[in-house]
N, C-alpha and C positions, 0 to 999 in steps of 0.2 A: 466353289459354287457361287452363283450370283447372289444368293440369299446372304451368305456370310460377307461378301463384299459390300452389299447394301447395309448390313448390320454394322460393319466397321465404320462405314461412312456416317451412319446415324449416331453411333457412339462418339465418333470424333466431333460431330456437330454438337452433340449434347454436352460434352465436357469442355467445349470451347466457350460456353456461355458462363459469364461470371456468377449468375445466380445458382448454377449447379454446385459451385464450390462454397456457397455461403454456409450450407449445413455443416461442412467439414470444420470450418473455422468456429462456428457456434458450439459444436460439440467439444472441440478441443478446449475452448474457454470454459465450458461447463465442467469438463473433467478436472481441470485445474482447480476450479472453485470447490468441487466436491472433495478433492484430495486435501485442500486447505482446511475444509471443515472437519474432515476425518482426523486431522492431526491435532485438533483442539482437544484440550483435556476433558471438557464436558462431553464432547462427542465420544471420546474413548471410554469415559466412565459409563455413559449410556449403553455403549456396545458391550462393555464388560458385564454390566448388569443383566442384559438380555441373554448373553451366553451362559453366565453362571446360573441364572434361573432355569435354564434348560440342561444343566449339568455338563456344560462344555467348557473347555479351557480357553481362556482369552488368548494366550500366546499361540495356540494352534490355529484358531479360526479368525483371528484378526489379521487377515492376510490380503495379498493382492487379488486372489481369486474372489474372496468375499466382497471386496470393494468393487471389483469389476462387475460382479453380478448386481450389486446395488445400483451402480451407474446405469446399467442396461435396464433394470427393472423400473427405476424411477423416471428415466428420461426418454426412453425410446418411443413410447406411445405418444406422450404429450408433445415433446419437442420434435421427435423424428417425423411424426405425422404431418407436421407443417411443411417440412422440406420435401417429403414424398409427394404430398398433394401439390406443392408448388411446381415441382419438376414435371409430374405427369399431367397436371392441368395446363401446362405451358407447351407441351411437346407437339400438339397438333394445333391448338387454338392460336398460338403465337405465329406459326407459319402462315396460317390463314390471314391473320391480322396484317402481317408483313407482305402478303401477296405472293409468297413463295410457292403455294400449292398450285397455282395456275401454271407456273413454269415446270413444276414436277410432273403434272399431268400431261405435259407435252411429250413426255417419254412413254414408251410402251410398258406401263406398269398398271396393274389393277389397283383399285382402291383398297381391297382387302389385303393385298400384298403390302401396300404402303403402311396401312394401319398395323398389321401384324409385326412388321419390322420395327416400327416405333414402339409398339407395346413391349416387345422383347427387350428393346434397349432400355425402356423405363424399368422393367422388372430386374434387369441386370444391375442397373444403378441402385435400386432398392436393396438388393441382396448384398452387393459389394459395400454399400454404405453401412449396413448393420455390422458386417465383419470388420470394417474399418473402426467403428466405434468400439467393438470388443477388443480388438488388438491394441489400438492406441490407449484405451482405458487401462488395459492390463500392463502395458509397458510403463505408463505413468505411475500406476499403483506399485509396480515392482521397484521402480526407482525410489518410491517414497518409503515403502515398508519391507522391501525384499521379496524374493520370489518364493520362498518357502512358506509352508502352511497349507491348511485344508480349505474346504469350501463350506460355508454355512448359508443355508437357504431358508428364508422365512418370508412367506407371503400370506398374511392373514385372510385377505379377501377370497383367495382361491383355496384357502386351507391347505397350504403346502408347507411342509417342514422337512428338512433333510440336512444331514451333516456328513461330509466326506473328509476324513482326517488325512488321507494320502493325497499328495499334490497331483499325481497322474490321474487318479480317479476323479478328483474335482475338476481338473482342467478338461478332461474328456467330456464330462457331463456339462460343463459350461459351454464347450464348443457345440454340443448337441442342442443346448438351449438357444444359442445364437442362430443356429440353422432354423429352429422352430420360430424364432422371432422374425427372421427374414421371410419365411412363408406366410406368417400372419400379416406382416406389413404389405404384402402384395395386394391385399384387399383394399387398402387405402389407395395404392397406386392404380388399381383397376377402376375404382369408382371415379377418381379424378380424371383418369384417361377417358372414361365414358363421357363425362361432361365436357372434356376438351374437344370431343368430336361434334358437339352441338354448336350451334351458331351463338357463341358467347365469347366474352373477353377471357383471357387466361386467368385474371384475378377472380372473376366470377366463378370459374370452374373450381379454383382452389378454395374459395370461401364456402361454396355450397357443399363441397366434400367435407370440409372440416365441421361445418354446421351439422351435417347428418351424423357424423361420428360422435361429436360432443353431446348432441341431444340424446343419441342412443346410450351413451355412457351415463348421462345424468338421470335419464328416466329409469334405467334399470336399478338405480339406487333408491328409488322411491319404495317405501315399505310395501305398498300394494303390489308392486311388480317383482318383489324378491322371489316369490315361488316360480316365476317365469323367467328368471334372469338368464338361464341357459339358452334361451331363444334369441337373445340380443347379439348383434354382430360383434360388439366390443368384448362381450364375455367369451365368445368363441375364439376371438383373436387372442385372448389372454390364456387360453388353454395350453400355450407353449410352456407355461410354468410347470405343468404336470410332467414335462420331460425331466425336470430336476428332482422328482421324487425318487426315493430309494427303489421302490417297485413301480415301474412306469405303467400307468393304466392305458395300454395301447388302444383298447376299444374306444374309450372316451376321446382320446386324442385323434384317432382316425376318423371318428364320426364328425368331430368339429372341423377338421381340415377338409373332409369331403364336402361339408356344407360350404366352407369358404371357397373351395375350388369351384363348386357349382355356381356360387354367387359371382366369382370372378369371370367365369365363362359367360354368364348371363349378361352382366353389365357390358362386357366386351361386345357381345352380339348386338345389344341395344345401341351402343355407340356406333358400331359398324353400319347397322341398318339406317340410322339417322344420317351418317356421313355419306352413305351410298346415294341417298335421295337428294343431297344438296347440290346446288348449281354453283360451280366455281368459274364458269366460263363467261358469265355476263356481269 
């Protein structure tokens, strides 16, 4: 199909840019740093204390699965959002800045078709990036502490606590969590993509997206807004952690992802309507 041929071309163009690969290198360096910290005696003592306070064995839950979960929990939103916003904010605005859009519109393709192909490419990048971080983090952790052991999950902010002593059960739950993260991160990609459709520089689209998300995250932590935290975008993005619970609250998760899906569709339509009205010929 023509769509898939266009999508392959867009992905090829996306991954040919050096900035697309910056995130991969940054996360590999961060994973090495976290593993180094986890090998320190003080870090292990702190982990041992946390596990024993909850009646769990250190030898079982100080594992590659637990370390991988920690890597994804601590880094994906703060650090990953920067690279998702960078790529999605660049994918349309940069081509306009370079003058490539005028050449593209010389071909028989609608603006909606062009934007949809670029949006799908940005979403595929986001989801593949999340799984890259999970797989590479696990491989590094496995090399450091071995592959055996269970999964320990503790996230105080979302009030999630779970323990899976069997490797297969923990690995399958971690994979489900990675899928949930990838769906959550699509919101960052969608917002940045919307701003990329506006008449602005790629850096501006990235900065505005990150500003919105960080302000949302900071404001929800104010005591006055605590009763309303479930209405904030970043709180709903964090509901992927509920996938790690022993008994998954599907109703709460589906509600949050339905909200995020509606938000993603809305910002895409806003970006498309603005892009549709712009003049690239003069």
